[in-house]
C-alpha positions as CSV (number, residue, x, y, z in Angstrom):
1,M,0.0,0.0,0.0
2,T,1.3,3.4,-1.0
3,D,1.2,6.3,1.4
4,L,-0.8,9.1,-0.2
5,T,-0.7,12.8,0.6
6,R,-3.7,15.1,0.1
7,Q,-2.0,16.5,-3.0
8,E,-1.5,13.1,-4.5
9,V,-5.1,12.2,-4.0
10,L,-6.2,15.5,-5.5
11,N,-3.9,14.9,-8.4
12,I,-5.4,11.5,-9.1
13,L,-8.9,12.8,-8.9
14,Q,-8.1,15.8,-11.1
15,G,-5.6,14.3,-13.5
16,D,-6.1,10.5,-13.9
17,W,-9.9,10.4,-13.1
18,G,-10.4,13.9,-14.5
19,T,-9.3,12.7,-18.0
20,Y,-11.0,9.3,-17.8
21,V,-14.0,10.1,-19.9
22,R,-12.0,12.0,-22.5
23,R,-9.5,9.1,-22.8
24,F,-12.3,6.6,-23.3
25,R,-14.0,8.8,-25.9
26,C,-10.6,9.1,-27.8
27,L,-10.6,5.4,-28.4
28,S,-12.0,4.2,-31.7
29,P,-15.5,2.6,-31.5
30,E,-13.8,-0.8,-31.9
31,A,-11.3,-0.2,-29.1
32,Q,-14.2,1.1,-26.9
33,A,-16.1,-2.1,-27.5
34,I,-13.1,-4.3,-26.8
35,F,-12.2,-2.4,-23.6
36,L,-15.8,-2.6,-22.3
37,E,-16.0,-6.3,-23.1
38,E,-12.7,-6.9,-21.3
39,Q,-14.0,-5.0,-18.3
40,G,-17.2,-7.0,-18.3
41,Y,-19.6,-4.1,-19.0
42,A,-22.0,-3.7,-21.8
43,R,-21.7,0.1,-21.9
44,F,-19.5,2.8,-20.6
45,G,-22.3,4.1,-18.3
46,D,-22.3,0.7,-16.6
47,L,-18.6,0.9,-15.8
48,L,-19.1,4.4,-14.5
49,S,-22.0,3.3,-12.3
50,H,-19.7,0.7,-10.8
51,L,-17.0,3.3,-10.1
52,I,-19.5,5.8,-8.6
53,A,-21.0,3.1,-6.3
54,W,-17.6,2.1,-4.9
55,W,-16.5,5.7,-4.5
56,E,-19.7,6.3,-2.4
57,V,-18.7,3.2,-0.3
58,G,-15.2,4.6,0.1
59,Y,-16.4,8.1,1.0
60,H,-18.7,6.7,3.8
61,A,-16.0,4.4,5.1
62,I,-13.5,7.3,5.3
63,Q,-16.1,9.4,7.2
64,S,-16.6,6.4,9.6
65,Y,-12.9,5.8,10.1
66,L,-12.4,9.4,11.1
67,A,-15.4,9.4,13.4
68,D,-14.7,6.0,15.0
69,P,-11.2,4.5,15.0
70,D,-12.8,1.1,15.8
71,F,-15.1,1.2,12.8
72,Q,-15.2,-2.1,10.9
73,P,-16.4,-1.8,7.3
74,R,-19.1,-3.9,5.9
75,E,-18.2,-7.0,3.9
76,Y,-19.5,-7.0,0.3
77,D,-20.4,-9.6,-2.2
78,V,-18.5,-7.8,-4.9
79,N,-20.3,-9.4,-7.9
80,A,-23.7,-8.7,-6.3
81,F,-22.7,-5.1,-5.4
82,N,-21.5,-4.4,-9.0
83,A,-24.6,-5.9,-10.5
84,E,-26.8,-3.8,-8.2
85,A,-24.9,-0.6,-9.2
86,V,-25.4,-1.4,-12.9
87,A,-29.1,-2.2,-12.3
88,K,-29.6,1.2,-10.6
89,A,-28.2,3.0,-13.6
90,K,-30.1,1.0,-16.2
91,G,-32.5,3.8,-17.1
92,L,-29.7,6.4,-17.5
93,D,-27.8,6.9,-20.8
94,D,-24.1,7.2,-21.0
95,D,-24.2,11.1,-20.9
96,Q,-26.3,11.0,-17.7
97,M,-23.8,8.6,-16.2
98,I,-20.9,10.7,-17.2
99,E,-22.6,13.7,-15.5
100,S,-23.1,11.6,-12.3
101,F,-19.5,10.4,-12.5
102,E,-18.2,14.0,-12.8
103,Q,-20.4,15.2,-10.0
104,M,-19.1,12.4,-7.7
105,R,-15.5,13.1,-8.7
106,S,-16.0,16.8,-8.0
107,F,-17.7,16.0,-4.6
108,L,-14.7,13.8,-3.7
109,F,-12.3,16.5,-4.7
110,D,-14.0,19.0,-2.4
111,F,-14.2,16.3,0.4
112,V,-10.5,15.6,0.2
113,E,-9.6,19.3,0.2
114,A,-11.6,19.8,3.3
115,L,-10.2,16.8,5.3
116,P,-7.9,17.6,8.2
117,E,-4.3,16.8,7.7
118,S,-4.5,14.1,10.3
119,A,-6.8,12.1,7.9
120,F,-3.7,11.4,5.8
121,E,-1.9,10.0,8.9
122,N,-4.8,7.5,9.4
123,Q,-3.7,4.2,7.6
124,K,-7.3,3.1,7.2
125,V,-8.2,6.3,5.4
126,V,-5.1,6.1,3.2
127,K,-5.9,2.4,2.4
128,Q,-9.4,3.3,1.4
129,F,-8.1,6.0,-1.0
130,N,-5.7,3.5,-2.4
131,I,-8.5,1.0,-3.0
132,E,-11.0,3.3,-4.5
133,L,-8.8,5.7,-6.5
134,V,-5.4,4.0,-7.2
135,G,-6.6,0.4,-7.3
136,H,-9.7,1.1,-9.4
137,L,-7.7,3.2,-11.8
138,S,-5.3,0.3,-12.4
139,E,-8.2,-2.2,-12.7
140,H,-10.1,0.0,-15.2
141,L,-7.2,1.6,-17.0
142,I,-8.1,3.0,-20.4
143,P,-5.7,1.6,-23.0
144,D,-3.6,3.8,-25.1
145,E,-4.4,2.9,-28.7
146,N,-1.1,4.3,-29.9
147,K,0.9,1.7,-27.9
148,E,1.6,-1.6,-29.6
């Protein structure tokens, strides 16, 4: 697990996640379809719904860790959780999901900016940021079509 500073978390939210939609849209339609198939999602909005749902879990966990050092997070059936996130977004098109993704990303950015410095000394908080932001980024990395 990597120690993360506030600035590093903000940079990930602004840079890596801030360009996520654009990087996906820069892929050819064929590359988009391959990426989504490899990710296990029928459409980009479904992938975004998955990310939003886990970011919400992470946000609530971080709040709980800061309020109660003994807080134990809930155990999740990951597949069921992901399926539920996709089902909740079923009636929304990709543009609506992109808007929701950007709203959640902006919310998290503001949340991180407002955290006390001591939050980044809490290993449970840092671990949650690593899971939700760094880990998810590596799991759902948009390929670069220009690389061979």
